C-alpha positions in Angstrom: 16.3 -17.3 -14.1 13.5 -15.2 -15.6 11.9 -12.2 -13.9 8.9 -14.1 -12.8 11.0 -16.8 -11.1 13.2 -14.1 -9.5 10.2 -12.4 -8.1 8.7 -15.6 -6.7 12.0 -16.4 -5.0 12.3 -13.0 -3.5 8.7 -13.1 -2.2 9.6 -16.4 -0.5 12.7 -14.8 1.1 10.7 -11.8 2.2 8.0 -14.0 3.8 10.7 -15.7 5.8 12.2 -12.4 6.8 8.8 -11.1 7.9 8.4 -14.1 10.2 11.4 -12.8 12.1 9.9 -9.3 12.7 8.8 -8.9 16.3 5.4 -7.5 17.2 7.0 -4.7 19.1 9.1 -3.7 16.0 6.0 -3.8 13.7 3.9 -1.7 16.1 6.6 1.0 16.6 7.6 1.0 12.9 4.0 1.2 11.7 3.5 4.2 14.1 6.6 6.0 12.7 5.5 5.3 9.1 2.0 6.6 9.7 3.3 9.7 11.4 5.5 10.4 8.4 2.7 9.9 5.9 0.3 12.1 7.8 3.0 14.8 8.1 3.7 14.7 4.4 2.7 18.0 2.6 1.0 16.1 -0.3 -1.0 14.0 2.1 -2.0 17.1 4.1 -3.1 19.0 1.1 -5.0 16.1 -0.5 -8.8 16.1 -0.2 -9.2 12.6 -1.6 -6.8 9.9 -0.2 -6.4 6.3 -1.4 -4.9 4.0 1.2 -4.7 0.2 1.6 -5.6 -1.6 4.9 -2.3 -3.2 6.1 -2.3 -6.8 7.0 0.3 -9.4 7.8 3.9 -8.1 7.2 2.6 -4.8 5.9 2.6 -1.7 8.0 -0.6 -1.2 10.0 -2.2 1.8 8.2 -5.2 2.3 10.6 -3.7 5.5 12.0 -3.6 6.9 8.4 -7.1 5.8 7.7 -8.4 7.4 10.9 -6.4 10.6 10.4 -7.9 11.0 6.9 -11.5 10.5 8.3 -10.9 12.8 11.3 -9.4 15.5 8.9 -12.5 15.4 6.7 -10.8 13.9 3.7 -12.6 11.6 1.4 -11.0 8.2 2.1 -10.8 5.5 -0.6 -9.8 1.9 0.1 -9.1 -0.7 -2.6 -11.6 -3.4 -3.3 -10.8 -6.3 -5.6 -13.7 -6.8 -8.0 -12.3 -9.9 -9.7 -9.0 -11.7 -10.1 -7.4 -8.8 -12.1 -9.1 -5.6 -11.2 -9.5 -3.4 -8.2 -11.4 -0.2 -7.5 -11.2 2.6 -5.0 -14.2 2.7 -2.7 -15.1 5.5 -0.3 -15.4 4.5 3.4 -16.6 6.8 6.2 -15.9 4.5 9.2 -13.2 1.8 9.5 -15.2 -0.4 11.9 -18.5 -0.3 10.0 -17.5 -0.1 6.3 -14.8 -2.9 6.0 -15.2 -6.6 5.8 -13.1 -9.6 4.6 -13.0 -9.8 0.9 -10.8 -11.3 -1.8 -7.8 -13.1 -0.3 -9.1 -12.5 3.3 -8.2 -8.8 3.1 -10.2 -6.1 4.7 -12.1 -4.3 2.0 -15.0 -1.9 1.6 -18.4 -3.6 1.9 -20.5 -4.2 -1.1 -22.9 -1.2 -1.9 -20.4 1.5 -1.0 -19.6 4.0 -3.8 -16.5 3.7 -5.9 -14.4 6.7 -6.6 -12.9 7.5 -10.0 -9.1 7.4 -10.1 -9.2 11.0 -11.5 -10.5 12.2 -8.1 -7.6 10.8 -6.0 -5.1 13.3 -4.9 -2.7 11.2 -2.8 -2.1 7.4 -2.7 -0.5 5.1 -0.1 0.8 2.0 -1.8 1.7 -1.4 -0.3 4.5 -3.9 -1.1 6.0 -7.1 0.0 9.4 -5.3 -0.4 10.9 -2.3 -2.1 14.1 -0.5 -2.6 14.7 3.2 -1.8 14.5 4.0 -5.6 10.7 3.2 -5.6 10.9 -0.3 -7.2 8.3 -2.5 -5.5 7.8 -6.2 -5.2 4.0 -6.8 -4.9 2.2 -10.0 -4.1 2.3 -11.0 -7.7 -1.2 -10.4 -8.9 -0.6 -7.1 -10.6 -3.6 -5.2 -9.1 -1.6 -2.1 -8.2 0.5 -2.0 -11.4 -2.7 -2.1 -13.5 -4.5 0.4 -11.2 -1.7 2.9 -11.2 -1.0 2.8 -14.9 -1.2 6.3 -16.2 -1.7 7.7 -12.6 -1.7 11.4 -12.2 -1.8 11.6 -8.4 1.3 11.6 -6.1 1.9 8.4 -4.2 4.0 7.1 -1.3 5.2 3.5 -1.1 5.3 2.4 2.5 7.4 -0.5 3.8 9.1 -1.5 7.0 12.8 -0.7 6.7 13.7 -4.3 7.7 11.7 -5.5 4.6 13.5 -3.2 2.1 16.1 -4.4 -0.4 19.2 -2.8 -1.7 19.7 -1.2 -5.1 19.1 -3.7 -8.0 17.7 -6.4 -5.8 14.1 -6.0 -6.8 13.4 -7.7 -10.2 11.6 -5.2 -12.5 9.8 -5.7 -15.8 8.0 -3.4 -18.1 4.7 -3.8 -16.2 6.0 -2.7 -12.9 5.1 0.8 -11.7 7.9 2.7 -9.9 6.7 4.9 -7.1 8.5 8.2 -6.7 8.4 8.4 -2.9 9.3 5.7 -0.4 8.5 6.0 3.3 9.9 3.7 5.9 10.3 3.7 9.7 14.1 4.5 9.3 14.0 7.7 7.3 
């Protein structure tokens, strides 16, 4: 089986595993993950933060988004601009500045200013699954791998512990970007 097929199979397995997660677990785990992110020294020192809006089986990142805004940080959220490219866009209010975009995800509304990657000082990165070495299984479209290519800012990959895989279980190819720091609810 090639890497593409292995990733597709693992995504299917992870979607099934996600269906077994209770709402109570996801709520409590999201809270622990957000607390760990906002206590992180790199996050606290960063003036410009890049963070996704969690949906489905991803941790709910709203507490991170609100903390960044409350702390006076410039908050950037990804917006897909076509089928292969995303950009970081500054938001100032979670309720007013987000709307459903590509793939039904909450994204910054049209007309809000994009932020150059070079300005980002800390990034929070999503995954379908990951291992504790920072290998991530994304949704298969490559948005983050392309966006993070040549990145200079520190990042944290966040994932529910119950959605992580063991060493060597995440299929990796030359395009996959490894994230140095992994934050789960179990650490």
